[in-house]
N, C-alpha and C positions, 0 to 999 in steps of 0.2 A: 841115798845120797842127797836127793832134794830135802827130804825132811831134815837132814843134818844141817844142810845149808841155811834152811830157814830158822832153825834153831840158833845157829851161830850168828844169823843176822839179828835175831831178837836180842841176843846177848850184847852185841855191838850197841844197839838201839838204848838197851838198859843202861849201858857204861856210859853212854854219850848224855843220857839223861842225868845220870850222877855228877857227871861234871859240870853240866847246866846250873843244877841245884847248888853246887859248892859255889858258883860264881854269884848266885843270888845270896846265900848265905854270907859271903864274904862283904857283900856290899851292905846287907844288914847289920854286921858287925861295925863296920866302919860308920854307917850313919849313926848307930846308937852310940857311939862314943865320941861323933863329932858335933850332933847337933842335940843341943840341950833343951829338952821339953819337961814341962811339969807332968806331976803324976796323972792328971786329968787329959792329959795330951798323947800319953804313951802309944794310944793306938796310931798315931800318924806313923809310927816307925813302921808299924805293919803295913799300912796304906802305902807307904814309900816303896818298901820292899816289893810289895804286890806290884805295883806300877813299874817297877825297874824290872821285875820279872817278867810282865807281859810284853814290855817294850824290847827286852833283850831277846826273849822268845820271837816275836814279830821279825826282828832284825835277822836273827840266826836263820829263820825259814827264808826270808829273803834272798840272804846271801848264800844259802846253800851251805852254811858252815858246819855242818856234820854230814855232808856228803861223803862218806868214806868209800874210798874204792874207786871213785869217780875222779875226786878232786885230791891233788898232791897234799902231802902235809903241810907244806908252806902255804899254799892257798887256804887251807882250811885255818891256820894259825891266823892268817891275816883277817879272814873274815869274821872269825870269833873275835879277835882283838877289836876290829874297827866296831862290831856290834857293840862291845862291852865299851869302847870309847864313846860312841853315840849315845848310849844309855845313861852313861854316867853324866854326860854334859846335859841329856834333857831332864834328868832328875835334879840336878844341881840348879839348872834354871828355874825350873817349876817351883823348887823350895824358895829359892831367892826371891820370887815374884810374890809366891804365897806369904812369905813372913817378911818381905820388904828388907832385907838384910842379906848381906854376902858373907858366907861363912868361909873359914880358913880352907881353901882348895887343897892343900898340901897332902891330907890325909887322903884324899879322893886321888890324887896323883900317884902317891903311894901304892894305893889298891889297885889302879889301872896298871901299874908297872908290875906288880905280883902278877895281876890276871895275865898280862901279855906274856910274861915267863911261863906262868902255867898252862897257856893256851898252846905254846911253842912245844912245850914239853909232853901234853896231853896229845897233840896231834900227830907227832911222830910215835907215841906209844899206841894209840889206838890203830893208826895205819897198820904198823908193825903187828898186833894181834889181829887185825882183820884178814892181812893176806896170809896169816900163819893158820888161822882157822878156815879161811876160805880159799881155795886154789883157784886160779885162773879158770873162767867157763871156757869150754871148748866151744870154738865159735866159727861159722861161716858165714861168709858175705854174699849176697844173692843181688846181682845187679844185671843191666841191660847193656850198657855202654861203657867204656873206658873214662869216658866224660863223668859217669855217674861214681866211679871211684875215687876220682880226684876229690870229690864233695865229702869223703869219709875218710880222708889220710890220717886223721887225728887219732883215730882208733888205735893206730899202730904205735901211738905214743903211751899205750897204756896197757903193755904186756902182761902185766901182773893181775889185770882184771879181766882182759880177754886173749884167750889162746888161738891166735888165727890159724885155723887149719885148712881152710878151703875158701877159695873165690870162685863161685858158681855163676857162670852166666846163664841168663834166662832159657837159652834155647837148650841146654845140657840137662834142664829140670826134668822135661817130659810131663806125660800126663800123670804117672805114678810118682810125684815129687817126694813122696814121704820116704821112699827108699833112699833117695839122694841125701834127704836131711836126717836120717837116721843117727842117732848117737851124739848130735851136737847139743849143747845147753844154751846157746844163745845164737840168734840169728840178726844180721844187720840186712834190711831189705831196701833197695832203692831202684827206681825206674823201672821195676816190674809191670808186666801187664795187670790191669785193674782185676780182671777175674781171677788170674791165678795169685795175686797179692791177698784177696778176700779169702781163698782157701787156705793160704799160708798162715792168715791172722788166726782162722779156726782153729789150725793145726797146732799153733803155739798154745793157745788157751786150753786145748784139750790134752796136750802133752805136758803143760808146766813149763814150756821153754819161754826164755826171757827173748821176746820180740821186739826190736828197734827198727822203725819203720820211718825212713825220711820221707816226708810228705811232699807231694806237688802241690801247685797253687790250689786246684780244685779242691783238696782236702783241706786246706786252710780256711777257704771260704765257706765250706760245708760246715766246719766246726763252729763256725759264729751263725749258722741259720737258726731260725725259730721252728719250732715243731709246732704245726698246727693241730690243734684238737678237733677240727669240726668234722673230721672224716673218720671212715672206719678202719682205714690203713695209714700207716705213718707217712706224714709229709712233711718235709722241710722246705720252709720258704726262704729262698736268697733274693735279696734286693739291696740296692744301694744303700750305705750306711746312713740313717739319718738321727744322729743325736738328738736328745731331747733338748729343747730351749733351756730347760733349769741347769743342766749339765754345761751348756755352752755358755751361759751367762756366769756360772762359778768359775769356769776355765778361763775365761777372758778376765776377770776380776783377779783371779790368782795370778795371771800373767803379767797384768799391770802392777800389782804389789810387788811380785816377785822380781819383776825386772828393775823397779824403781829401787828397792832395797839392795838389789844385786849393784847397780850402777853407783849408789851411794857408798857401800861397803866397798866396792873394788876400786874407786876414783883414785885413791893413792897408788895402788899397784899398776892401774891403766896409764896413769902419768908417767910413772917410772918406764913401763915398757915402752910408750911413745918415746920417750927421751932417748932410750937405748938404741931403738931402731933409728932415729934421726941421727944421732951421733956417730953411728957404726959407719953408714954409708951416704949420709945426708939425703936418702931417697925420701919417697913418700912413707908416713907412717901406716895409712890404711890401704887395704886392698878389697876393691868391691868389684862384683859380677853379678850378671844376670842370672837369676834361679826362678824355680817355678815352685809355687805354693798352691793352695787348695783351686781346685776347677782350673789348674793351668795358668792361674794368673801371675804374671811376671814382675818382680822386684828386684832391688839392687841389695845383696847380702854384703854385710861388712865383717872384715875380719882385719886383724893386725897382719901387716905384711912380714912374713917369715922367710921369704926367697930373696934373692937378688932381684935387682931390676929389670934384668936381662935374662930372666929365667926362661922366656919364650922366644930368644933372639932368632930361632930357626922357624919360628911361625908355627911350631906344632905344640899344642898344649896336652901335657901328660900327668899321670898321676905321680906322686913321690914315690921313690925307691928306696930300697933299704941303702944307706951310706950315701944319700942323694948330695952331691956336691953343690947343687944350687941352693941349699938351705944355709942360711948364714949363720955364724956363732950365736947370734941373738936368737934368732929363730929356732935353732935346736932347743934352747933353754925354754921358750915360751909355747913350743909346741909340745914339749914334755910335759909341761904342766897345764896345758890347756888353755893357757892365757891368750893365745891367738883368736880364740872363740868368743871371748867377752864382749867385743862390741855389737855382736849380735843381739845382746840384751836390748839395744837400740831398735833393732827391727821387730823384736818382741813387743816393746812398749809401743811401736807405731802400729801395730796389729799385722803385719806382713808375716811374723811367725808366732810359734807358741813355744812355751818351754818344753812340752813334750809332744811329738810327733815324728814322722818320716823326715830325713834330712833333705834338704832343699836340693835339686838336680839342675844342671844347667840344661835348657831347653833342646839344645842339639845333641847333647848326651843322652838324655831322657829318650829322645826320638830314636837314638841308636839302639838303646837297650829295648825299646819298645818294638822293634823291628825284630830282636832277637827272640823276645817272649811278649807277646802284646799285653799280658796282663801288667806290664811293668805301670801302665797308666792307672792303675787302680788305686796306686798309693795316694794319687791327687783327690781322694774322696775326702780328705781332711787336711788341716793346714800343716804346712811345714813346721818342724821342730828343732829346738837346739840338741836334745837328745831322745832316744826313743829304744824300742826293743833291739834294733840291729846294733846300737851303739854299745848298750849294756851286755848283750848276750854274744854279740859277733865280735868282728875284728875288723881293722881298716881295710884289711885286704880280703875279706869275706867275699865270695862271688856274689854278683848283683843278684842273682836268681834266688840265692839264700836270703840275702838282704831284703828282697821283696817279699818273701814268705814271712819274716819275722815283723815287717810293716804292717802286713795284713793281719799277723795275728793281733799287734795291738789294736788296729782298727776294729777288728772283732770284740776286743775287751774293753774297748774305751770307757773310763769312767774315773772318778776321782781316785779311788784306791789305788786302780792301775797307774795313774799319773805319780802319786804318790811313791808307790813301789819303784817306779822307774826313776823317779829323781833320787831316791835314796840308794837305788842300785849304781847310779851314775856316780856317786861318792866312792863306791868301792873300786871303780875303773880309773879312778883319776890320776893314780900311780902305779898303773899296770902298764908297763912298756908294751906288750903285746897289742894292745888295744889301739896303739899309733905307730906301730910298724908298718913301713911301707911294702909296696907289693914288690916282686922280685925284679931284678934288673932285666930291662928288655921288654917288660909288659907296658902298655901303655894306659890301658883301664883295668880294673878289677875283674873284668869280664874274662871268661876263657877265650874269648875272640878279642882281637885288637881293635881300637878305635881310638877317639880322642877324649881327653878329660883335662880337669882342672888342675893345675900345678899346686894351687894353695888349698886344696880338699883337706 
C-alpha cells in the first residue's frame, strides 16, 4: 500500500511538472511572436524563456502552487495564476528596460488570461486525480490537553486528506505505545512529553508513517541553533540572534528605498483614503498608538483610522470580531485591501520599523502575553515589521503562541532571501479574506485567555 502511494505521488509530481512546462512553452510562443529580433539575436528568446521559467518555478515553490492534497483547487489555481502574473510582469519589465522600448502588452495579457483559465481547470483536474489515486490516510491525533486540540482544528477541514479515526491523550498511550498506534498511516503530535515524542518520531521513521509534529518554542529555537564542530559529541549552540552588520546595512537600505517608493506610488491612493475617512464622519484620518520594536523600544505606530471615533467608549480595548459593528463602511474597504496599513511606511522610513519583521505589539498586551508564555519577549530580538511569517502563513486570529513560534522561525532564518520570500508571500495574501478575519465574538484577544487588545490591530 505504501509503495502504491509513493508511485501515485510520483505520478502527480510528473503531471504537475508537465503543467509547469506548458506554461513556459506558452510564454516562449507568445514572446517569439511578439518581440521581433534579428537572426543574430534569436538566442534571447531562449534566455527570456529560461528566465521566465526560473522565476515561475521560484514563485510556484514560494506559494506552494502545486501542493496537491493540502491546498484546495481554488487556492492552487490562485497561487499558480499569481506566479504567472508576476513572472510575466517581471520579464516584460526586464525586456522593456533592456531594449528601451515598450512592446504591445495585449498578447501577454491574452497569454495570462489563457494561463489563468488553464490553471483553474488543471487544479480541479489534478485534485480529482489525486484523491482518486490516494485515499485519505488513517490518522490519529496524539495530544496532552484540550487546548492542544484547539491548535489543530484545521485538519478537520481536510477530510479527503486525513481520515481522523482517533484522538489519543498522552496518558492512554502507555509505555508500549506502538500497540496503540498500529494501523495508522499518519500521526499529528502536539504537547506530548519530550521523551515520548522522541520515541514516536523514531517510530514514524521506522514504520514509514507520516508524522506531523507541532513544535514548541524550544523546538523552534533549537532549529536555528549552530552545530559546534570542536567537540567529539554533537553540540548545539543557542544564543541571542546577532545578524551580521552587512545584512543589517542591506536591510536598512532596502527599507529606506522601499518605503520611499511605496509612499510615492501610493500617495494618490492614500490621499483618496484620507478624504474618504474625513468626509464620512469628520473624525481624525490617522490612528496612532504606542507599540514596541527591537529591544522593547517604544514608538508611535501610524495607521489610517478604520473604526468609529467612539470605538472604545466603554474604556476597554479589544480585538476586532467577525462582523464588528465598530468598523465604518470606509474602514471595511480599506481593511479588506490593507490600505489602513500604508501609513506605517512612515514608521519604516524613520527607522522605527522594517518591511519584514514581527508585528509590533502594545506594551501592556506584550506584558500580558509574556505572563502567559515568557518566551513572547524573544520576538523583540529584531525590529518590528510591516509583514512577517505570522502574517504570511498565519491568520489574524491565530493564537499568539503560534504567532510567536512563526516569528521565531523568521528570526532563525533572517536573511535577504527570507525577506524577499516573505514580501512576495505578502502579495499572495493581499486578497485572501481569511487573513483579515476577526476573532470570534466575545473574545477580547487572540489568546485562548481573555485580556485587552487594540481595536485597530
